[in-house]
C-alpha positions in Angstrom: 17.5 -3.8 -21.7 19.1 -7.0 -20.7 18.1 -10.4 -22.1 15.5 -12.4 -20.2 13.4 -15.5 -20.7 9.6 -15.4 -20.6 7.2 -18.2 -19.8 3.6 -18.7 -18.8 2.9 -20.5 -15.6 0.4 -23.4 -15.8 -0.4 -23.5 -12.0 0.0 -21.4 -9.0 2.3 -24.0 -7.5 4.5 -23.9 -10.5 4.7 -20.1 -10.4 5.6 -20.2 -6.7 8.3 -22.7 -7.3 9.7 -20.6 -10.2 9.9 -17.6 -7.9 12.4 -19.3 -5.7 14.9 -19.6 -8.6 17.6 -16.9 -8.8 16.7 -14.0 -11.1 13.0 -14.9 -11.5 10.2 -12.4 -11.3 6.4 -12.7 -11.5 4.7 -10.5 -14.1 1.0 -9.7 -14.4 0.2 -6.1 -15.3 3.9 -5.1 -15.3 3.2 -1.5 -14.8 5.9 -1.1 -12.2 8.3 -4.0 -13.1 8.7 -3.0 -16.8 9.6 0.6 -15.9 12.2 -0.7 -13.4 13.6 -3.1 -16.0 14.0 -0.3 -18.5 16.1 1.6 -16.0 18.0 -1.5 -15.0 16.9 -1.1 -11.4 15.4 -4.6 -11.8 17.3 -7.0 -14.0 15.4 -10.3 -13.9 16.7 -13.2 -15.9 13.3 -14.9 -16.1 9.8 -13.6 -16.2 6.9 -15.8 -15.1 3.5 -14.7 -16.4 0.6 -15.5 -14.1 -2.2 -14.0 -16.2 -3.8 -17.3 -17.2 -4.1 -18.8 -13.7 -7.7 -17.8 -13.1 -6.8 -15.3 -10.3 -8.9 -12.5 -11.8 -12.2 -13.1 -10.0 -13.9 -11.2 -7.1 -15.9 -13.7 -5.0 -18.3 -13.4 -2.1 -17.2 -15.1 1.0 -19.4 -17.0 3.5 -18.8 -14.4 6.2 -20.0 -11.5 4.1 -16.6 -10.4 3.0 -14.9 -10.5 -0.4 -12.1 -12.5 -1.9 -10.2 -10.5 -4.5 -8.0 -12.5 -6.9 -4.3 -11.5 -7.3 -4.7 -10.5 -11.0 -7.9 -8.5 -10.7 -7.2 -5.2 -12.4 -7.4 -2.0 -10.3 -10.1 -0.5 -12.6 -12.3 -3.6 -12.4 -11.9 -3.7 -8.6 -12.8 0.0 -8.2 -15.8 -0.4 -10.5 -17.2 -3.6 -8.9 -20.7 -2.9 -7.5 -20.0 -4.7 -4.2 -16.8 -2.7 -3.6 -18.4 0.6 -4.5 -21.4 -0.1 -2.2 -19.7 -1.8 0.8 -16.0 -0.7 0.6 -16.2 2.8 -0.8 -12.9 3.7 0.8 -11.2 1.1 -1.3 -12.9 2.1 -4.6 -12.0 5.8 -4.0 -8.4 4.9 -3.1 -8.0 3.0 -6.3 -9.4 5.8 -8.4 -7.1 8.2 -6.8 -4.1 6.2 -8.0 -2.1 6.5 -11.3 -4.0 7.0 -14.6 -7.0 5.2 -16.1 -4.7 3.5 -18.6 -2.4 2.2 -15.8 -5.4 1.1 -13.6 -6.6 -1.0 -16.6 -3.4 -3.0 -16.4 -2.3 -2.9 -12.8 -3.3 -5.8 -10.6 -4.2 -6.3 -6.9 -1.0 -8.2 -6.0 1.2 -5.9 -8.1 -0.2 -2.9 -6.3 0.7 -4.3 -3.0 4.2 -5.2 -4.2 5.1 -2.1 -6.1 8.4 -0.5 -5.2 9.0 3.0 -3.8 9.0 6.0 -6.1 12.0 7.6 -4.3 14.0 9.2 -7.0 17.3 7.8 -5.7 16.0 4.3 -5.9 15.2 4.9 -9.6 18.6 6.5 -10.3 21.3 3.7 -10.6 24.1 6.3 -10.5 23.2 7.2 -6.9 23.7 5.2 -3.6 20.5 3.5 -2.4 20.4 0.9 0.3 17.0 -0.4 -0.9 18.4 -1.0 -4.4 22.0 -1.9 -3.4 22.3 -2.8 0.3 25.2 -1.1 2.1 25.7 1.6 -0.5 24.0 4.4 1.6 20.9 6.5 1.5 21.1 9.5 -0.8 17.7 10.8 0.3 18.7 11.6 3.9 20.6 14.7 2.9 19.1 15.0 -0.5 15.7 15.6 -2.2 13.3 14.1 0.4 10.1 16.1 0.0 8.0 13.0 -0.8 9.6 10.7 1.7 8.9 9.2 5.1 8.6 11.0 8.5 7.5 7.8 10.3 8.8 4.2 10.5 12.0 5.1 8.6 15.6 4.3 9.7 19.1 5.6 9.2 19.3 3.2 6.2 16.2 4.3 4.3 13.4 6.9 4.4 11.5 5.7 1.3 7.7 5.7 1.4 5.4 3.0 0.1 3.5 4.5 -2.9 0.2 2.5 -2.9 -3.2 4.1 -2.3 -5.0 0.8 -2.4 -2.9 -0.7 0.4 -3.8 2.2 2.7 -7.5 1.5 2.2 -6.9 -2.2 2.7 -5.1 -1.5 6.0 -8.1 0.5 7.3 -10.3 -2.5 6.3 -8.1 -5.1 8.0 -7.5 -7.1 4.8 -5.6 -10.3 4.7 -3.2 -11.4 2.0 -3.5 -15.1 0.9 -0.4 -16.9 -0.5 0.5 -20.3 -1.7 4.0 -21.9 -1.9 5.5 -24.4 -4.2 4.2 -27.3 -2.0 0.7 -26.0 -2.1 0.6 -24.7 1.5 -1.7 -21.7 1.9 -0.9 -18.9 4.3 -3.1 -15.9 5.3 -1.1 -12.8 6.3 -2.8 -9.8 8.0 -2.0 -6.8 5.9 -0.6 -5.1 9.0 2.2 -7.7 9.0 2.7 -7.9 5.2 4.9 -4.9 4.6 8.1 -4.5 6.6 9.8 -1.4 8.0 13.3 -0.8 6.6 15.3 -1.2 9.8 18.8 -2.4 8.8 17.5 -4.3 5.7 15.5 -1.9 3.5 15.8 -4.2 0.5 13.5 -6.7 2.3 10.1 -5.1 1.8 7.5 -7.7 2.7 7.1 -10.9 4.8 6.7 -13.1 1.7 9.0 -16.1 1.5 11.0 -16.8 -1.6 8.6 -19.4 -2.9 5.3 -17.7 -2.0 2.9 -16.3 -4.6 0.0 -14.0 -3.7 -3.2 -15.6 -4.8 -5.8 -13.2 -3.3 -6.7 -10.5 -0.8 -9.6 -11.1 1.6 -11.7 -8.3 2.9 -13.7 -9.0 6.1 -17.4 -8.0 6.2 -17.7 -4.2 5.7 -17.4 -2.2 8.9 -20.1 0.3 10.0 -19.7 4.0 9.5 -18.8 6.5 6.9 -15.8 5.6 4.6 -13.6 8.4 3.3 -10.3 8.5 1.3 -8.6 11.8 1.3 -5.4 12.2 -0.8 -3.3 15.4 -0.6 -1.0 15.7 -3.6 0.8 18.2 -5.8 -1.7 17.9 -8.6 -5.2 16.6 -9.0 -4.3 13.3 -10.9 -1.4 11.0 -11.6 0.6 12.1 -8.5 1.7 10.2 -5.4 0.4 11.2 -2.0 2.1 13.7 0.2 -0.4 12.6 2.9 -3.4 10.4 2.5 -6.0 9.1 5.0 -8.3 6.1 4.7 -10.9 6.5 7.3 -13.9 4.4 8.5 -15.7 6.4 11.1 -19.0 5.5 12.9 -20.5 8.5 14.5 -23.8 9.6 16.0 -24.9 12.9 17.5 -21.5 14.4 16.6 -19.6 11.8 18.6 -17.3 9.1 17.4 -18.3 5.5 18.3 -15.5 3.8 16.4 -12.7 4.8 14.0 -10.2 3.2 11.7 -7.5 5.5 10.4 -4.7 4.5 8.0 -2.2 6.9 6.5 -0.3 6.9 3.3 2.6 9.1 2.2 4.1 9.1 5.7 5.9 5.8 6.1 7.4 2.8 4.3 4.1 1.0 4.8 0.5 1.9 5.4 0.5 3.5 8.8 -2.1 2.8 11.4 -1.9 3.5 15.1 -4.6 1.9 17.2 -3.9 4.2 20.1 -4.9 7.1 18.0 -8.3 5.5 17.2 -8.9 4.7 20.8 -8.4 8.4 21.8 -11.4 9.3 19.6 -13.9 6.9 21.1 -16.9 8.8 22.5 -15.4 12.2 21.6 -16.5 14.8 19.1 -14.3 15.6 16.2 -13.0 18.9 17.7 -9.6 20.4 18.0 -8.8 18.7 21.3 -9.7 15.1 20.3 -8.3 15.3 16.8 -5.1 16.8 18.2 -4.8 13.9 20.7 -5.3 11.4 17.8 -2.8 13.2 15.6 -0.3 13.3 18.5 -0.6 9.5 18.7 -0.2 9.0 15.0 2.8 11.3 14.7 4.6 10.1 17.8 8.2 9.8 16.8 7.7 11.6 13.5 11.0 13.1 12.1 11.3 15.3 9.2 14.5 15.5 7.1 14.4 19.1 5.9 12.5 18.8 2.7 9.6 16.9 4.1 9.1 18.7 7.5 5.9 20.1 6.2 4.3 16.7 6.3 3.9 16.8 10.0 1.5 19.7 10.2 -0.1 18.6 6.9 -1.0 15.2 8.4 -2.7 17.0 11.3 -4.8 19.2 9.1 -5.7 16.3 6.8 -6.9 14.2 9.7 -9.0 17.1 11.1 -10.6 17.6 7.7 -11.4 13.9 7.3 -12.9 13.5 10.8 -14.9 16.7 10.4 -16.4 15.3 7.2 -17.0 11.9 8.7 -18.9 13.2 11.7 -21.0 15.6 9.6 -22.0 13.0 7.0 
């Protein structure tokens, strides 16, 4: 491990300013960052600890939503009575991720900012445009079973690993940030993560001096909330396909639907056109097929992950069937 300095931030503005200095990284739970440092994928010269900034609260908002502090632990968020009662899709997504020990340390902001689990990104002996821009993408012709079929580019086919972010995309969350000058910005989660394009190393729309302070959830939407995660084993495994769904149905017909997918793309994937095709329809083969067609428009397998296309269709059908029968 390379040498680095460690300091505790005294204010959010100080932490944001420190982020803009070369080689600086924020640390809270550290469950992803420290692994990457051990492998020398990340080699920060300076770690800024934000655990003492009071960002670990979950507060009710005046509009009926929730404000979730950046350092709220994943286990605390999943167990919060308000989250379990009103945002069940989020609680279930959190509990589907990692292990209990990791959830006890991992934070809300860290979960959003975690790096891909592509094996070539973790292997510093292999070319990876996300880790070393311009070096190439080993996954395109390599082991790509876990990787993206949507939203990828010729430069990178990595997927975003978060379960939590998929549920937050279905809930239309917003990410609150502050910069070194104290200016606050609210970013729709749909715009927070970037697709790789020609710059896969740039993963979010955060500016260099911006610190995440909270995630805001709007008032809970009507309907049944489901999180379905298909993976290789029952725990401690990343999604092959996941679906976060909020479906309002009556008499077997869908009145509204929100559908976000994980395991398919470099960011949580949501296609409004797919949701619109379901309005007023029963969850039968025809309507679900049309919705799946919209979600998977432009999907491209890379050999090892071709199976994700039919798997996404079957997973969506199972989720909608469960939602309309609840």
